[in-house]
C-alpha positions as a Markdown table, in Angstrom:
| # | Residue | x | y | z |
|---|---|---|---|---|
| 1 | Unk | -12.2 | 4.0 | 11.4 |
| 2 | Unk | -10.3 | 5.9 | 8.6 |
| 3 | Unk | -11.4 | 4.8 | 5.0 |
| 4 | Unk | -8.2 | 3.5 | 2.9 |
| 5 | Unk | -7.2 | 2.9 | -0.3 |
| 6 | Unk | -4.9 | 0.0 | -0.8 |
| 7 | Unk | -2.9 | -0.2 | -3.7 |
| 8 | Unk | -1.0 | -3.3 | -5.1 |
| 9 | Unk | 1.6 | -2.9 | -7.3 |
| 10 | Unk | 3.6 | -4.7 | -9.4 |
| 11 | Unk | 6.7 | -5.6 | -7.2 |
| 12 | Unk | 8.0 | -8.0 | -5.5 |
| 13 | Unk | 7.1 | -8.1 | -1.4 |
| 14 | Unk | 3.2 | -8.7 | -2.0 |
| 15 | Unk | 3.0 | -10.3 | 1.6 |
| 16 | Unk | 2.9 | -6.6 | 2.7 |
| 17 | Unk | 0.1 | -5.7 | 1.0 |
| 18 | Unk | -1.8 | -8.7 | 1.3 |
| 19 | Unk | -1.4 | -8.4 | 5.5 |
| 20 | Unk | -2.2 | -4.7 | 5.1 |
| 21 | Unk | -4.9 | -5.6 | 4.2 |
| 22 | Unk | -6.4 | -8.6 | 6.2 |
| 23 | Unk | -5.5 | -6.1 | 9.5 |
| 24 | Unk | -7.4 | -3.2 | 7.6 |
| 25 | Unk | -10.2 | -5.4 | 7.3 |
| 26 | Unk | -10.7 | -7.2 | 10.5 |
| 27 | Unk | -10.2 | -4.2 | 12.0 |
| 28 | Unk | -13.7 | -2.3 | 10.8 |
| 29 | Unk | -11.8 | 0.0 | 8.6 |
| 30 | Unk | -13.4 | 0.0 | 5.1 |
| 31 | Unk | -11.1 | -0.5 | 2.1 |
| 32 | Unk | -11.0 | 0.5 | -1.4 |
| 33 | Unk | -8.6 | -2.0 | -3.1 |
| 34 | Unk | -6.6 | -1.6 | -6.5 |
| 35 | Unk | -4.5 | -3.9 | -8.1 |
| 36 | Unk | -2.0 | -2.9 | -11.1 |
| 37 | Unk | -1.9 | -5.4 | -14.2 |
| 38 | Unk | 1.6 | -6.2 | -13.4 |
| 39 | Unk | 0.3 | -6.5 | -9.5 |
| 40 | Unk | -1.4 | -9.3 | -10.8 |
| 41 | Unk | 1.3 | -10.9 | -12.2 |
| 42 | Unk | 3.7 | -10.7 | -9.2 |
| 43 | Unk | 0.3 | -12.0 | -7.0 |
| 44 | Unk | 0.1 | -14.8 | -9.1 |
| 45 | Unk | 3.7 | -15.6 | -8.1 |
| 46 | Unk | 4.3 | -14.8 | -4.8 |
| 47 | Unk | 0.7 | -15.7 | -3.6 |
| 48 | Unk | -1.2 | -17.8 | -6.0 |
| 49 | Unk | -4.1 | -17.1 | -8.3 |
| 50 | Unk | -5.9 | -13.7 | -7.9 |
| 51 | Unk | -9.0 | -13.9 | -6.0 |
| 52 | Unk | -11.7 | -12.6 | -8.4 |
| 53 | Unk | -14.3 | -9.6 | -7.1 |
| 54 | Unk | -15.1 | -8.7 | -3.5 |
| 55 | Unk | -16.8 | -11.5 | -2.3 |
| 56 | Unk | -13.5 | -13.5 | -3.5 |
| 57 | Unk | -11.5 | -11.2 | -1.8 |
| 58 | Unk | -13.1 | -11.0 | 1.2 |
| 59 | Unk | -13.2 | -14.6 | 1.6 |
| 60 | Unk | -9.5 | -14.6 | 0.3 |
| 61 | Unk | -8.0 | -12.1 | 3.1 |
| 62 | Unk | -10.3 | -14.3 | 6.1 |
| 63 | Unk | -13.9 | -11.7 | 5.8 |
| 64 | Unk | -13.3 | -8.9 | 8.7 |
| 65 | Unk | -15.5 | -6.3 | 9.7 |
| 66 | Unk | -14.4 | -3.6 | 7.3 |
| 67 | Unk | -16.2 | -3.1 | 3.7 |
| 68 | Unk | -13.7 | -3.9 | 0.8 |
| 69 | Unk | -14.8 | -2.1 | -3.2 |
| 70 | Unk | -12.5 | -3.5 | -5.8 |
| 71 | Unk | -12.0 | -0.9 | -8.1 |
| 72 | Unk | -10.8 | -1.6 | -11.9 |
| 73 | Unk | -7.3 | -0.1 | -12.6 |
| 74 | Unk | -8.7 | 1.5 | -15.8 |
| 75 | Unk | -11.8 | 2.7 | -14.5 |
| 76 | Unk | -11.3 | 6.7 | -14.5 |
| 77 | Unk | -14.9 | 7.4 | -13.7 |
| 78 | Unk | -14.3 | 6.2 | -10.2 |
| 79 | Unk | -14.7 | 8.4 | -7.4 |
| 80 | Unk | -11.0 | 7.8 | -6.3 |
| 81 | Unk | -10.0 | 9.7 | -9.3 |
| 82 | Unk | -11.8 | 13.1 | -8.0 |
| 83 | Unk | -10.3 | 14.8 | -4.9 |
| 84 | Unk | -14.2 | 15.6 | -3.7 |
| 85 | Unk | -14.1 | 12.0 | -2.6 |
| 86 | Unk | -12.2 | 11.9 | 0.5 |
| 87 | Unk | -10.2 | 8.5 | 1.8 |
| 88 | Unk | -8.0 | 9.2 | 4.7 |
| 89 | Unk | -4.6 | 7.7 | 3.1 |
| 90 | Unk | -3.4 | 5.4 | 0.8 |
| 91 | Unk | -0.7 | 2.9 | 0.6 |
| 92 | Unk | 0.7 | 1.4 | -2.2 |
| 93 | Unk | 2.4 | -1.8 | -1.4 |
| 94 | Unk | 4.2 | -3.4 | -2.5 |
| 95 | Unk | 5.3 | -0.2 | -5.1 |
| 96 | Unk | 7.1 | -1.0 | -7.9 |
| 97 | Unk | 10.0 | 2.2 | -8.9 |
| 98 | Unk | 8.0 | 2.3 | -12.5 |
| 99 | Unk | 5.0 | 3.2 | -10.9 |
| 100 | Unk | 7.4 | 5.6 | -7.9 |
| 101 | Unk | 8.6 | 7.4 | -11.5 |
| 102 | Unk | 5.6 | 7.8 | -12.7 |
| 103 | Unk | 3.8 | 9.5 | -9.9 |
| 104 | Unk | 6.9 | 11.4 | -9.6 |
| 105 | Unk | 6.6 | 12.6 | -12.7 |
| 106 | Unk | 2.9 | 13.7 | -12.4 |
| 107 | Unk | 1.1 | 10.8 | -14.9 |
| 108 | Unk | -2.2 | 8.9 | -14.4 |
| 109 | Unk | -2.5 | 6.5 | -16.6 |
| 110 | Unk | -4.0 | 4.1 | -14.9 |
| 111 | Unk | -6.3 | 4.7 | -11.6 |
| 112 | Unk | -3.5 | 4.5 | -8.8 |
| 113 | Unk | -1.5 | 6.5 | -10.4 |
| 114 | Unk | -4.6 | 9.3 | -10.7 |
| 115 | Unk | -5.2 | 8.2 | -6.9 |
| 116 | Unk | -1.7 | 9.0 | -5.5 |
| 117 | Unk | -1.6 | 12.0 | -7.4 |
| 118 | Unk | -5.1 | 13.0 | -6.0 |
| 119 | Unk | -3.4 | 11.9 | -2.1 |
| 120 | Unk | -0.4 | 14.7 | -2.8 |
| 121 | Unk | -2.8 | 17.1 | -4.3 |
| 122 | Unk | -4.9 | 17.3 | -1.5 |
| 123 | Unk | -2.4 | 16.8 | 1.5 |
| 124 | Unk | -3.9 | 13.3 | 2.3 |
| 125 | Unk | -1.1 | 10.7 | 3.5 |
| 126 | Unk | 0.4 | 9.1 | 0.7 |
| 127 | Unk | 2.6 | 5.8 | 2.0 |
| 128 | Unk | 5.0 | 4.2 | -1.1 |
| 129 | Unk | 6.5 | 1.0 | 0.4 |
| 130 | Unk | 9.0 | -0.1 | -2.0 |
| 131 | Unk | 11.5 | -3.4 | -1.9 |
| 132 | Unk | 13.9 | -2.5 | -4.5 |
| 133 | Unk | 17.6 | -3.1 | -4.2 |
| 134 | Unk | 20.2 | -1.3 | -5.0 |
| 135 | Unk | 19.0 | 1.8 | -6.2 |
| 136 | Unk | 20.0 | 3.9 | -8.6 |
| 137 | Unk | 20.3 | 7.9 | -8.8 |
| 138 | Unk | 16.9 | 7.8 | -10.9 |
| 139 | Unk | 15.1 | 6.4 | -8.0 |
| 140 | Unk | 16.7 | 8.1 | -5.5 |
| 141 | Unk | 15.7 | 11.3 | -7.3 |
| 142 | Unk | 12.4 | 10.1 | -7.9 |
| 143 | Unk | 12.1 | 9.1 | -3.7 |
| 144 | Unk | 13.3 | 12.8 | -2.7 |
| 145 | Unk | 10.6 | 14.6 | -5.6 |
| 146 | Unk | 7.9 | 12.2 | -3.7 |
| 147 | Unk | 9.0 | 12.6 | -0.2 |
| 148 | Unk | 9.3 | 16.7 | -1.1 |
| 149 | Unk | 5.9 | 16.8 | -2.4 |
| 150 | Unk | 4.7 | 15.1 | 0.8 |
| 151 | Unk | 4.2 | 10.9 | 0.2 |
| 152 | Unk | 6.1 | 8.9 | 3.4 |
| 153 | Unk | 8.5 | 6.9 | 1.4 |
| 154 | Unk | 8.5 | 3.8 | 2.9 |
| 155 | Unk | 11.9 | 0.9 | 2.2 |
| 156 | Unk | 10.0 | -2.5 | 3.0 |
| 157 | Unk | 12.5 | -2.8 | 5.8 |
| 158 | Unk | 12.1 | -4.5 | 8.8 |
| 159 | Unk | 13.2 | -4.2 | 12.3 |
| 160 | Unk | 15.3 | -7.1 | 14.0 |
| 161 | Unk | 15.8 | -5.4 | 16.8 |
| 162 | Unk | 12.7 | -7.2 | 18.4 |
| 163 | Unk | 14.5 | -10.8 | 17.6 |
| 164 | Unk | 11.4 | -12.1 | 15.1 |
| 165 | Unk | 11.0 | -15.5 | 15.0 |
| 166 | Unk | 8.9 | -15.8 | 12.0 |
| 167 | Unk | 8.6 | -14.5 | 8.7 |
| 168 | Unk | 5.1 | -13.0 | 9.6 |
| 169 | Unk | 6.3 | -11.0 | 12.5 |
| 170 | Unk | 8.5 | -9.7 | 10.3 |
| 171 | Unk | 5.9 | -8.7 | 7.9 |
| 172 | Unk | 4.0 | -7.5 | 11.0 |
| 173 | Unk | 6.4 | -4.9 | 12.1 |
| 174 | Unk | 6.4 | -3.4 | 8.6 |
| 175 | Unk | 3.2 | -3.1 | 8.3 |
| 176 | Unk | 2.8 | -2.1 | 12.1 |
| 177 | Unk | 5.2 | 0.9 | 10.9 |
| 178 | Unk | 2.9 | 1.6 | 8.0 |
| 179 | Unk | -0.2 | 1.9 | 9.4 |
| 180 | Unk | 1.4 | 4.3 | 12.3 |
| 181 | Unk | 2.6 | 6.1 | 9.3 |
| 182 | Unk | -0.7 | 6.7 | 7.9 |
| 183 | Unk | -2.2 | 7.5 | 11.7 |
| 184 | Unk | -3.8 | 4.3 | 12.5 |
| 185 | Unk | -2.7 | 2.9 | 16.2 |
| 186 | Unk | -1.6 | -0.8 | 16.1 |
| 187 | Unk | 0.7 | -3.5 | 18.0 |
| 188 | Unk | 1.5 | -5.3 | 15.4 |
| 189 | Unk | 5.4 | -2.8 | 15.2 |
| 190 | Unk | 7.3 | -4.0 | 18.4 |
| 191 | Unk | 8.3 | -0.9 | 20.6 |
| 192 | Unk | 11.9 | -0.4 | 21.4 |
| 193 | Unk | 12.3 | -1.0 | 24.6 |
| 194 | Unk | 15.6 | 0.7 | 25.1 |
| 195 | Unk | 18.7 | -0.9 | 27.0 |
């Protein structure tokens, strides 16, 4: 099992992060969870009241076989702030353009930004799932800078070629793609059958 850091940033698209967390835990992967301050606000707008503590999150996500550790975003004493603490990958879903800009600029004002910086410097997978549209030149340059630094830049743009019949299928397709990009095989994203 891979140990994954999942961060919920302050952008729309919270459903992607929630589905990712649920899948990882149900499939036995240990997860370190970070939620930004604005992520908490967006969570409440799009999902409902944010669960409190690890037991609240486990209950909300349906339990699962994996272990869940929730880290306060202002705790720079967390193991996640150091490259000596090995995690297999980090996914920020959803990821705001403000967060992308701070990571691209090497800013570490909270534990999410510091952990992303650690993933880049240690050459470990960092997937950034953003939903912003349209993009301005600053966004594009920041995304390019992060891509060149080794980040996996992923717009939340699910495929339609498999004719999804529900929002859940669209979300699963995108989450499946994210999982594959960080090295976790799954059956959430349907393979293109060809013609």
